C-alpha positions as CSV (number, residue, x, y, z in Angstrom):
1,M,96.8,161.5,257.8
2,Q,98.5,164.8,258.4
3,E,99.4,166.2,261.8
4,K,97.3,169.0,263.3
5,I,98.7,171.2,266.1
6,L,96.1,171.6,268.8
7,K,95.8,175.0,270.4
8,A,94.9,174.2,274.0
9,K,94.0,176.7,276.8
10,P,96.3,177.3,279.7
11,G,95.7,174.8,282.5
12,M,96.4,176.8,285.6
13,P,93.3,179.0,285.6
14,F,91.1,175.9,285.1
15,M,92.8,174.0,287.8
16,I,92.2,176.8,290.3
17,L,88.6,177.0,289.1
18,F,88.1,173.3,289.6
19,I,89.6,173.4,293.1
20,L,87.3,176.3,294.1
21,L,84.3,174.4,292.8
22,Y,85.3,171.4,294.9
23,L,85.5,173.6,297.9
24,A,82.1,175.1,297.0
25,A,80.7,171.5,296.8
26,V,81.9,170.8,300.3
27,A,80.4,174.1,301.5
28,L,77.1,173.1,299.7
29,I,77.0,169.8,301.5
30,I,77.5,171.5,304.9
31,A,74.9,174.1,304.1
32,G,72.4,171.6,302.9
33,G,72.9,169.6,306.1
34,V,72.4,172.7,308.2
35,L,69.2,173.6,306.3
36,L,67.8,170.1,306.8
37,D,68.4,170.3,310.5
38,R,66.5,173.6,310.6
39,G,63.5,172.1,308.8
40,V,64.1,173.7,305.4
41,N,63.7,170.4,303.6
42,V,63.2,171.4,300.0
43,L,66.0,173.9,299.7
44,G,68.3,171.9,301.9
45,T,67.8,168.8,299.9
46,V,68.5,170.6,296.6
47,I,71.7,172.1,297.9
48,L,72.8,168.9,299.5
49,V,72.2,166.9,296.3
50,A,74.0,169.5,294.2
51,G,77.1,169.4,296.5
52,I,77.2,165.6,296.5
53,L,76.9,165.3,292.7
54,W,79.8,167.7,292.2
55,A,81.9,166.0,294.8
56,V,81.3,162.7,293.1
57,F,81.7,163.7,289.4
58,G,83.8,166.8,289.9
59,F,87.0,164.8,289.2
60,I,86.1,164.6,285.5
61,P,87.2,168.1,284.5
62,F,90.6,167.4,286.1
63,L,91.1,164.7,283.4
64,G,91.5,167.5,280.9
65,L,94.6,168.9,282.6
66,K,97.7,167.9,280.6
67,I,101.4,168.5,281.3
68,I,103.7,168.5,278.2
69,K,107.5,168.4,278.7
70,P,110.0,169.7,276.1
71,Q,110.4,167.3,273.2
72,E,107.2,165.5,274.0
73,A,103.9,165.3,272.1
74,L,100.4,164.0,273.0
75,V,98.1,162.8,270.2
76,L,94.4,163.3,271.2
77,T,91.2,161.8,269.9
78,L,87.6,162.6,270.9
79,F,85.1,159.8,270.5
80,G,87.4,158.2,267.8
81,E,88.1,161.4,265.9
82,Y,91.6,162.8,265.7
83,I,91.4,166.4,267.1
84,G,95.1,167.3,267.2
85,T,98.5,167.0,268.8
86,L,99.9,168.9,271.7
87,K,103.5,169.7,271.1
88,E,104.2,172.9,273.0
89,P,105.7,172.4,276.5
90,G,103.5,173.6,279.3
91,F,100.4,173.1,281.4
92,F,97.1,172.9,279.3
93,F,93.4,172.1,279.5
94,V,91.7,170.1,276.8
95,N,88.4,168.3,276.6
96,P,88.3,166.0,279.5
97,F,86.7,163.3,277.4
98,S,89.6,163.3,274.9
99,V,91.9,160.2,274.9
100,A,95.6,160.1,274.3
101,V,96.7,157.6,271.7
102,N,100.1,155.9,271.4
103,P,100.1,152.3,270.3
104,A,103.9,152.1,270.9
105,A,103.7,153.4,274.5
106,G,104.7,150.0,275.9
107,T,107.4,149.2,273.3
108,R,111.0,149.7,274.1
109,L,113.7,149.6,271.4
110,G,117.4,148.8,272.1
111,Q,119.1,151.8,273.6
112,S,116.0,154.0,273.3
113,A,115.4,155.7,276.7
114,D,111.9,156.8,275.8
115,V,110.0,154.3,278.1
116,N,110.1,154.1,281.9
117,S,112.5,151.3,282.7
118,E,110.7,150.6,286.0
119,S,107.8,148.9,284.4
120,K,107.1,145.5,285.9
121,L,106.4,143.5,282.8
122,N,109.2,143.1,280.2
123,L,108.4,140.7,277.3
124,T,110.9,140.1,274.6
125,V,109.6,139.9,271.0
126,A,111.3,136.9,269.4
127,T,111.1,138.2,265.8
128,T,113.7,141.0,266.2
129,G,115.4,140.3,269.5
130,N,115.5,143.9,270.5
131,V,111.9,145.0,271.1
132,S,110.2,144.6,274.5
133,L,106.7,145.3,275.8
134,N,106.2,147.1,279.1
135,T,103.2,147.9,281.2
136,G,103.9,151.7,281.2
137,T,100.8,153.8,280.8
138,N,102.5,156.9,279.5
139,K,100.8,157.8,276.2
140,K,103.2,160.7,275.3
141,I,105.3,160.4,272.2
142,S,108.9,161.3,272.5
143,L,110.2,163.7,269.9
144,K,113.8,163.3,271.1
145,I,116.6,161.8,268.9
146,M,116.7,158.1,269.7
147,T,118.9,155.2,268.8
148,L,117.9,151.8,267.5
149,N,120.6,149.2,268.0
150,N,119.2,146.2,266.1
151,A,120.3,142.7,266.8
152,K,123.1,141.2,264.7
153,Q,121.8,139.6,261.5
154,K,123.3,136.8,259.4
155,V,123.1,137.8,255.7
156,N,124.6,136.3,252.6
157,D,126.8,138.8,250.7
158,V,126.8,139.0,246.9
159,L,129.2,136.0,246.7
160,G,127.0,133.9,248.9
161,N,129.2,134.0,252.0
162,P,127.3,134.3,255.3
163,V,128.1,137.5,257.0
164,E,127.1,138.8,260.5
165,I,126.3,142.5,260.6
166,G,124.9,144.9,263.2
167,V,123.6,148.4,262.5
168,A,122.8,151.3,264.8
169,V,120.1,153.8,263.5
170,V,119.6,157.3,264.8
171,W,116.0,158.4,264.3
172,R,113.2,160.6,265.6
173,V,109.4,161.1,265.1
174,V,108.6,164.1,262.9
175,D,104.8,163.5,262.2
176,T,102.9,162.2,265.2
177,A,99.7,161.6,263.3
178,K,101.4,159.3,260.8
179,A,103.3,157.5,263.5
180,V,100.1,156.8,265.5
181,F,97.5,156.2,262.8
182,N,99.4,155.0,259.6
183,V,101.1,152.0,261.2
184,D,100.1,149.7,264.1
185,N,103.3,150.2,266.1
186,Y,105.8,152.6,264.7
187,K,108.7,151.3,266.8
188,E,108.2,147.7,265.8
189,Y,107.7,148.9,262.2
190,L,111.0,150.7,262.3
191,S,112.8,147.7,263.7
192,L,111.5,145.3,261.0
193,Q,112.1,147.8,258.2
194,C,115.7,148.2,259.5
195,D,116.2,144.5,259.2
196,S,114.8,144.5,255.7
197,A,116.9,147.4,254.6
198,V,120.1,145.9,255.9
199,R,119.4,142.6,254.0
200,D,118.6,144.4,250.8
201,I,121.9,146.4,250.8
202,V,124.3,143.9,252.2
203,R,123.5,141.3,249.5
204,I,124.7,143.8,246.9
205,Y,128.3,143.9,248.3
206,P,131.0,141.3,248.8
207,Y,132.7,141.2,252.2
208,D,136.1,142.0,250.7
209,V,136.9,143.5,247.3
210,A,136.2,140.9,244.6
211,P,136.8,141.1,240.8
212,G,133.9,141.5,238.4
213,I,131.3,142.7,241.0
214,D,129.1,145.7,240.3
215,T,127.9,147.3,243.6
216,T,126.7,150.6,242.2
217,G,124.4,149.4,239.5
218,D,126.1,151.2,236.6
219,G,127.1,148.0,234.9
220,Q,130.8,148.5,235.5
221,P,132.8,146.4,238.1
222,D,134.1,148.4,241.0
223,E,136.0,148.0,244.2
224,G,133.0,148.3,246.6
225,S,132.9,146.0,249.7
226,L,131.3,145.8,253.1
227,R,134.7,146.1,254.9
228,G,136.2,148.8,252.7
229,S,133.1,150.9,251.9
230,S,131.4,150.9,255.3
231,T,130.5,154.6,255.1
232,I,128.9,154.2,251.7
233,V,127.0,151.0,252.7
234,A,125.7,152.7,255.9
235,E,124.5,155.7,253.9
236,R,122.7,153.5,251.4
237,I,121.0,151.7,254.3
238,R,119.9,155.0,255.7
239,T,118.5,156.2,252.4
240,L,116.6,152.9,251.8
241,L,115.3,152.9,255.4
242,Q,114.1,156.5,255.1
243,E,112.0,155.5,252.1
244,K,110.5,152.6,253.9
245,V,109.5,154.5,257.1
246,E,108.4,157.8,255.4
247,N,104.7,156.8,255.7
248,A,105.2,156.3,259.5
249,G,106.3,159.9,260.1
250,L,109.8,159.0,261.1
251,E,113.1,160.6,260.1
252,I,116.3,158.6,259.9
253,L,119.2,160.9,260.8
254,E,122.1,158.4,260.6
255,A,123.0,154.8,260.2
256,R,126.3,153.2,261.2
257,I,127.6,149.7,261.0
258,T,128.5,148.6,264.5
259,Y,129.5,145.0,263.8
260,L,130.8,143.2,260.8
261,A,132.3,139.7,260.6
262,Y,132.1,136.4,258.7
263,A,129.6,133.9,260.2
264,P,131.3,131.5,262.6
265,E,130.9,128.5,260.3
266,I,133.2,130.0,257.7
267,A,135.2,132.5,259.8
268,A,138.2,130.1,260.2
269,V,138.4,129.3,256.5
270,M,138.2,133.0,255.6
271,L,140.9,133.8,258.1
272,Q,143.2,131.2,256.5
273,R,142.4,132.7,253.2
274,Q,143.3,136.2,254.4
275,Q,146.5,134.9,256.0
276,A,147.5,133.1,252.8
277,S,146.8,136.3,250.8
278,A,148.9,138.3,253.2
279,I,151.8,135.7,253.1
280,I,151.7,135.8,249.3
281,D,151.9,139.6,249.2
282,A,154.7,139.6,251.7
283,R,156.6,136.9,249.7
284,K,156.2,138.9,246.5
285,M,157.7,142.0,248.2
286,I,160.6,139.9,249.7
287,V,161.4,138.3,246.3
288,E,161.3,141.7,244.5
289,G,163.7,143.2,247.1
290,A,166.0,140.1,247.0
291,V,166.3,140.2,243.2
292,S,167.1,143.9,243.2
293,I,169.8,143.3,245.9
294,V,171.3,140.4,243.8
295,E,171.4,142.6,240.7
296,M,173.1,145.4,242.7
297,A,175.6,143.0,244.1
298,L,176.6,141.5,240.7
299,A,176.7,145.0,239.2
300,K,179.1,146.2,241.9
301,L,181.3,143.2,241.6
302,N,181.6,143.7,237.8
303,E,182.0,147.5,238.2
304,N,184.9,147.3,240.7
305,D,186.4,144.3,239.0
306,I,186.7,142.6,242.4
307,V,186.3,139.0,241.1
308,Q,185.7,137.4,237.8
309,L,182.8,134.9,237.8
310,D,181.7,132.6,235.1
311,E,178.0,131.9,234.4
312,E,178.0,128.8,236.6
313,R,179.5,130.7,239.6
314,K,177.1,133.6,239.0
315,A,174.2,131.2,239.1
316,A,175.5,129.6,242.3
317,M,176.0,133.1,243.9
318,V,172.5,134.2,242.9
319,S,171.1,131.0,244.3
320,N,172.9,131.5,247.6
321,L,171.9,135.1,247.9
322,L,168.3,134.4,247.2
323,V,168.3,131.6,249.8
324,V,169.8,133.9,252.4
325,L,167.5,136.9,251.6
326,C,164.2,134.9,251.1
327,G,164.6,132.3,253.8
328,N,162.6,132.3,257.0
329,R,165.5,131.4,259.2
330,D,169.0,132.9,259.8
331,A,171.5,131.5,257.3
332,Q,174.4,129.4,258.6
333,P,177.6,130.8,256.9
334,V,180.1,128.4,255.4
335,V,183.7,129.7,255.1
336,N,185.6,128.4,252.0
337,S,189.3,128.8,252.6
338,G,190.4,127.2,249.4
339,S,190.3,128.3,245.7
340,L,187.0,129.0,244.0
341,Y,188.0,126.4,241.2
């Protein structure tokens, strides 16, 4: 269903007219009573009944007065038929029997300030952990840019490691008719589709760079990872989510990863693995530096002809220097006051 913009009439002239008609009804009631007192029964009865009827049912036209604020919309139906959407801010008059429709009026998403927070009832939906139902009666649809901060999910990456990830999505409604009539509740629909999109993308990537993993789908291994390619991962989540919510009239402006970590059951093991990898890399650098220093020391001794060392003494010197340079503790010097031989 495509959105139709409703061209409504200005509401101020109609409000003034309805107020005057109410005053006229009061005047008719008074005039009818006076005529009945004077014995003009027929005319007095007609005038009195007309005034009472308008005083009783005259509130109905007031129901057609609608106030629309900037970045708000009102989807209206008349006896079940969609007649259009009010989007322009202002004070308007529409058919008083038209009904505003917004199935998501009582649904609040995480960090979306589009529902009155003073509602008395607040029921949490267990499926997503971030949607709540309120008793608010406001049927207007917010066209503002809003944020969905979905609950953290536990997803297995491409290597099968459980990962916890949280995603924030910036979105807005662009087609009110699709949002209201194509899905049951567009806010809950967005939240569930966000969970699905996150799972579909996260399971393509490893947490850290792993050999032989193809994350782009071109058949060639690459260095993509959740931790190192967070911007690319977030953009792929946004693109996939946009495809899923297109039929709900929503636009996904941005997606960002707000939380990323290994699941608690393997976090300690993975931390040890990262520490071991860091230690190995550090040791490699230390050994490479120590070997270059030993080579330089031997070259300088030979170049300046400071001391003549045989192969056995060179090996002992190399061993001592490597122990000093690669050790974790400060070396304790031993002074040899005698001959080398």
